[in-house]
Every structure is written in structure tokens, then in C-alpha cells.
C-alpha positions in Angstrom: -169.5 -14.2 -96.2 -172.8 -12.8 -97.9 -172.0 -9.5 -95.6 -168.1 -9.2 -97.1 -169.0 -10.1 -100.8 -172.1 -7.0 -100.8 -169.1 -5.0 -98.9 -166.8 -6.1 -102.0 -169.6 -5.1 -104.8 -170.1 -1.9 -103.1 -166.3 -1.2 -102.6 -166.2 -1.9 -106.5 -168.6 -0.4 -108.0 -168.2 3.0 -105.4 -164.7 3.7 -106.6 -166.0 2.3 -110.8 -168.3 5.2 -110.9 -166.5 7.4 -109.0 -163.8 7.2 -111.7 -165.9 7.4 -114.5 -167.2 10.9 -113.4 -163.8 12.0 -111.6 -161.7 11.1 -114.6 -164.3 12.8 -116.7 -164.5 15.8 -115.0 -160.9 15.9 -114.8 -159.9 16.2 -118.9 -162.8 19.0 -119.1 -161.0 21.5 -116.2 -157.7 20.3 -116.2 -156.9 19.6 -120.6 -157.1 21.8 -123.2 -159.2 20.0 -126.1 -155.9 18.6 -128.1 -155.0 17.1 -124.6 -158.4 15.0 -123.9 -157.8 12.8 -127.1 -157.1 9.7 -126.3 -154.1 9.2 -125.6 -152.2 12.4 -125.6 -153.1 12.6 -122.2 -155.2 9.5 -120.7 -156.5 6.7 -122.6 -159.5 8.0 -122.4 -161.8 6.0 -124.4 -160.9 2.7 -122.5 -161.3 4.5 -119.2 -164.5 5.6 -119.9 -165.8 2.9 -122.3 -164.1 0.6 -119.3 -165.6 1.8 -116.0 -169.2 2.5 -118.2 -169.1 -1.2 -118.7 -167.8 -2.2 -115.5 -170.7 -0.4 -114.0 -172.9 -2.0 -115.9 -171.9 -5.6 -114.7 -171.0 -4.7 -110.7 -174.6 -3.2 -110.4 -176.2 -6.5 -112.0 -174.6 -8.6 -109.5 -175.5 -5.9 -106.9 -179.2 -6.1 -107.8 -179.0 -9.7 -107.9 -177.2 -9.8 -104.0 -179.7 -7.5 -102.7 -182.1 -9.4 -103.8 -181.0 -12.1 -102.4 -180.4 -11.4 -98.6 -183.8 -10.0 -99.1 -185.9 -13.0 -100.8 -183.7 -15.7 -99.3 -183.8 -17.2 -102.5 -180.3 -18.5 -103.5 -181.7 -20.4 -107.2 -181.9 -17.8 -110.2 -184.9 -19.2 -111.6 -186.9 -18.3 -108.4 -184.8 -15.3 -107.5 -186.1 -13.8 -110.9 -189.6 -12.7 -109.8 -187.6 -11.0 -106.5 -185.3 -9.3 -108.7 -188.1 -7.6 -111.7 -190.2 -6.7 -108.2 -186.9 -4.8 -106.7 -186.3 -3.3 -110.0 -189.9 -2.3 -111.6 -191.8 -1.9 -108.2 -189.4 0.5 -105.4 -187.2 3.2 -105.5 -184.2 1.1 -105.4 -184.5 -0.1 -108.5 -185.6 3.6 -110.5 -182.3 4.5 -109.5 -180.7 1.5 -110.7 -182.2 1.5 -114.3 -181.7 5.2 -114.3 -177.4 4.5 -113.5 -177.6 1.5 -116.3 -179.2 3.6 -118.6 -176.6 6.7 -117.8 -173.6 4.4 -117.9 -174.6 2.6 -121.3 -175.2 6.3 -122.7 -171.4 7.5 -121.5 -170.0 4.3 -123.3 -171.5 5.1 -126.5 -170.8 8.8 -125.9 -167.0 8.2 -125.7 -167.1 5.4 -128.5 -168.8 6.7 -131.2 -168.1 10.7 -131.2 -164.2 11.2 -131.3 -164.2 14.4 -133.3 -164.7 16.3 -130.1 -163.7 14.9 -127.3 -164.0 17.8 -125.7 -167.7 17.4 -125.8 -167.8 13.2 -125.4 -166.0 14.1 -121.3 -168.6 16.9 -120.8 -171.4 13.8 -122.0 -169.5 11.2 -120.4 -169.6 13.4 -116.7 -172.7 14.2 -116.8 -173.9 10.7 -117.1 -171.4 9.5 -114.5 -172.6 12.1 -111.8 -176.7 10.8 -112.9 -174.7 6.6 -112.3 -173.0 7.9 -109.1 -175.8 9.9 -107.6 -178.1 6.6 -107.7 -176.0 5.1 -104.8 -177.7 7.4 -102.3 -180.9 5.4 -102.8 -179.0 2.0 -101.1 -177.5 4.4 -98.6 -178.8 5.9 -95.2 -180.9 8.5 -96.9 -183.5 6.4 -98.4 -184.5 5.4 -94.6 -185.7 8.9 -94.4 -189.1 10.5 -95.1 -190.3 13.9 -96.0 -188.1 16.9 -96.1 -185.4 15.3 -94.5 -184.7 12.1 -97.3 -184.8 15.4 -99.5 -181.7 17.2 -98.0 -180.3 14.0 -96.9 -180.2 13.0 -100.4 -178.9 16.3 -101.7 -176.0 15.7 -99.0 -175.4 12.4 -99.5 -174.8 13.1 -103.7 -172.8 16.2 -103.3 -170.4 14.2 -100.6 -170.4 11.7 -103.1 -169.8 13.4 -106.1 -166.7 15.6 -104.4 -165.5 12.4 -103.6 -165.4 11.6 -106.5 -163.8 14.5 -108.0 -160.6 13.9 -105.6 -160.2 10.4 -106.4 -160.4 11.2 -110.4 -158.3 13.3 -110.6 -155.4 11.8 -108.0 -155.8 9.1 -110.3 -155.7 10.9 -113.8 -152.2 12.7 -112.0 -150.8 9.4 -111.0 -151.4 8.1 -114.3 -149.5 11.3 -116.1 -146.9 11.0 -112.9 -145.6 7.5 -114.3 -142.2 7.2 -115.0 -142.0 5.8 -118.3 -144.4 9.0 -119.5 -141.9 11.6 -118.0 -139.4 11.2 -120.4 -139.6 14.6 -122.2 -140.0 18.2 -120.5 -143.9 18.7 -122.7 -145.0 15.9 -120.5 -143.3 17.3 -117.2 -144.8 20.5 -118.4 -148.3 19.3 -118.9 -148.6 17.1 -115.9 -147.4 20.9 -113.5 -149.9 22.4 -115.5 -152.5 19.9 -114.6 -151.1 20.2 -110.7 -151.7 23.6 -110.6 -155.4 23.7 -112.4 -156.1 20.8 -109.5 -155.3 23.4 -107.0 -158.4 25.6 -107.1 -160.6 22.6 -107.8 -159.1 20.7 -105.0 -159.9 23.6 -102.3 -163.7 23.7 -103.5 -163.8 19.9 -103.1 -162.2 19.8 -99.5 -164.7 22.0 -98.5 -168.3 20.5 -99.9 -166.2 16.8 -98.5 -165.8 18.3 -95.0 -169.5 20.2 -95.1 -171.2 17.1 -96.2 -169.4 15.2 -94.0 -170.4 16.9 -91.0 -173.8 17.7 -91.9 -174.3 13.4 -93.3 -172.7 12.4 -89.5 -175.9 14.8 -87.9 -178.2 13.3 -89.8 -177.1 9.4 -89.4 -176.4 10.1 -85.8 -177.0 13.1 -84.7 -175.2 15.6 -82.1 -173.9 12.2 -80.5 -170.8 11.6 -79.9 -169.6 9.6 -76.9 -171.6 6.4 -77.5 -170.9 6.4 -81.2 -167.0 6.1 -81.0 -167.3 2.8 -79.0 -169.8 1.2 -81.4 -167.9 -0.3 -84.7 -169.6 2.2 -86.3 -167.5 4.6 -84.7 -164.2 3.2 -85.2 -164.3 3.0 -88.5 -165.7 6.8 -88.9 -162.5 7.4 -87.1 -160.0 6.0 -89.1 -161.8 7.4 -92.3 -161.4 10.7 -90.3 -158.4 10.2 -90.1 -157.4 8.8 -93.2 -159.5 12.5 -94.4 -156.7 14.1 -92.3 -153.8 12.3 -93.8 -155.4 13.3 -97.8 -155.7 17.1 -96.3 -151.8 17.0 -95.2 -150.8 15.7 -98.5 -153.2 18.2 -100.6 -151.1 20.7 -98.8 -147.3 19.4 -99.7 -148.5 19.3 -103.0 -149.8 22.7 -103.0 -147.3 24.5 -101.5 -144.5 22.9 -102.6 -144.0 19.7 -104.8 -146.1 21.5 -107.0 -144.3 25.0 -107.0 -141.5 23.2 -106.9 -141.3 21.2 -110.3 -142.7 24.5 -111.8 -139.1 26.3 -111.0 -137.7 22.8 -111.6 -139.0 22.9 -115.0 -137.3 27.0 -115.7 -134.0 25.4 -114.2 -134.2 22.1 -116.5 -133.5 20.2 -113.4 -137.1 18.4 -113.1 -136.6 14.9 -112.5 -136.2 14.7 -108.7 -139.3 17.2 -108.5 -141.1 14.9 -110.7 -140.6 11.6 -109.1 -141.4 13.3 -105.4 -144.8 14.3 -106.3 -145.6 11.5 -108.1 -144.9 9.5 -104.8 -146.8 11.8 -102.5 -149.7 11.3 -105.4 -149.8 7.5 -105.2 -149.8 7.4 -101.2 -152.6 10.4 -101.3 -154.2 7.6 -103.8 -154.2 4.8 -101.7 -155.5 6.8 -98.9 -158.4 7.8 -101.2 -159.1 4.6 -102.2 -159.0 3.1 -98.4 -161.7 5.9 -97.5 -163.9 4.4 -100.3 -163.7 1.1 -98.6 -164.4 2.6 -95.5 -167.5 4.0 -96.7 -168.7 1.0 -98.6 -168.4 -0.8 -95.3 -170.6 1.6 -92.9 -173.5 1.9 -95.6 -174.1 -1.7 -94.6 -174.4 -0.3 -90.4 -177.0 0.5 -88.7 -175.5 2.9 -85.8 -179.1 3.3 -84.0 -179.3 -0.5 -83.6 -175.3 -0.9 -82.7 -176.0 1.9 -79.9 -179.2 0.3 -78.9 -177.9 -2.7 -78.6 -175.3 -1.9 -76.5 
């Protein structure tokens, strides 16, 4: 039961921090200054502040769960010294403190600074990147040492940031493509431009995710394949790769067919069918992305080396 709660907390924290970074970043490269004002294209104030506050709450719950699992204590009075020890005396605790500070800073920036939405999104994306990167200290890279530990962290963080940029863009596009919002030609044009601007970003994201994914596998497992595929870790990893391949197919469909179709339909003033088709494709891609994050949360609790040695 505690393992399920731990995985659920990891999943919630991953999704939350990925959205904080990815949504803010999307506003920077995909929207113009006037469109970055909260409510014009997306409700940025509530999204950024909400994900930041939720991130603090999930981080606090995650720290309590981690301390409880390591100490075996469940009563908070007895658990408190263990929490303090973890926060102030471990690398995981230092990363946790940095995450909390980054989340509070992101929330205050977007709430207090409404006159310069572009600057607010820049700060929120930077703070979100720091908060998301802090999760690497509770991953497989934390078990390495020396130069290997450093490069494993770099690879983990790059993989997280690229994945977050993709997830944030999918959520933003799904929100912009809601049926109720596609009632005017202006909104359709905004959606079409956002899809077009995401194309080059998406190409970079796919490249980074692919390269860092391969490198991460080599760091965690090494150049092995047959033994890993029979383990729980290998099965979950295979499902993750299959979902990622499906997302690539949908991304290619959006890039080479649905996006251009929407732009052509705008010229012909017959854009509803194309917009709805794009929305459905983005939603399916988003569901696959959320499933992948769930698998990542689960994979982070497994040790392929221990599974293979047990066999």
C-alpha cells in the first residue's frame, strides 16, 4: 500500500512540475506579448500559481513519506527528527529545499507581476526548470558517484526538461483547442500559429528525449537487453517506448497533415472539421504522455540490477 502511495505521489509531483515548466515555456516561444496576459490565450495566473502551490504540497507529502519509509515511524512526533535530518543533512533534502524556494518564487512572481507577463513567464519557466531538475536527486543517478554521477544527473535533467516541454505544449494546445474556444476565426488562427511554432521546438524535444533516453538506459542497466526485458523494469520500459513511438506517429500526423490542413482550411473559411481533428489528435497524444509519466514514476522505484540478480 505504501509503495502505491509513493508511486502516486511521484506521479503527481512529476506531472505538476512538468506542467509548471512546460506551460510557462510554451507561452514564451508560442505566444506574443499581448497573448501572454492571463486569460487571453490561456489562464496563466491560475495555472502557474496553482501548479506551484500544489508542487509545494506534494513535495511536503513526499518528504514525509520518504522519511517514514526510511525510519519505519508513522507517528509525526516521532517522525519529525527524521524529516529534519533528511532536509538538513542529505543531498535529497537540499534538493527539496531548493525546489520549495523555486516554487514559492514562481508563484509570487506570476501573482504580483501582472504588468510584464512575458517576464513573469520567463521567471516561472526558470523556477519550474529548477524545481523539476531537483527530482533527479531522488532518481537512479543519485546512486552513482564521481563523474558518472555528474553526467547521469545532466542526462536525467535534460530528459526531464525535454519531456516537460512536450507535456506542457500538449496541455496548452489541448486547452486552446477546446470546442467552446474555437468559435471565432481569430481563435483558430491563434491555434494554427501555436501549432506551427511548436513544430521546430518539437523536433528538438524528440531529439533530446531520444538521445538522453538511450544514455539513461546505458547508465542504469548497461549494454544489456535480453535479461532486462524479462524483468518488471524491462516490461514497463518496453511499454513506455511503445507509447513514445505512438506519440511520434501522432506528432508526425500533426506536423505534416493536420497542421497544414488547418492552415489551408482557414484560407477557405471551412476550419471547424480540421480544428476538431487536430484537437482529437492532441488529446490522444496527451493521454499517451500522461501514461508515460506514470510509468516513469513507477520505474523510478525499481532497481533492474536487483531484479536481475534475484533471478
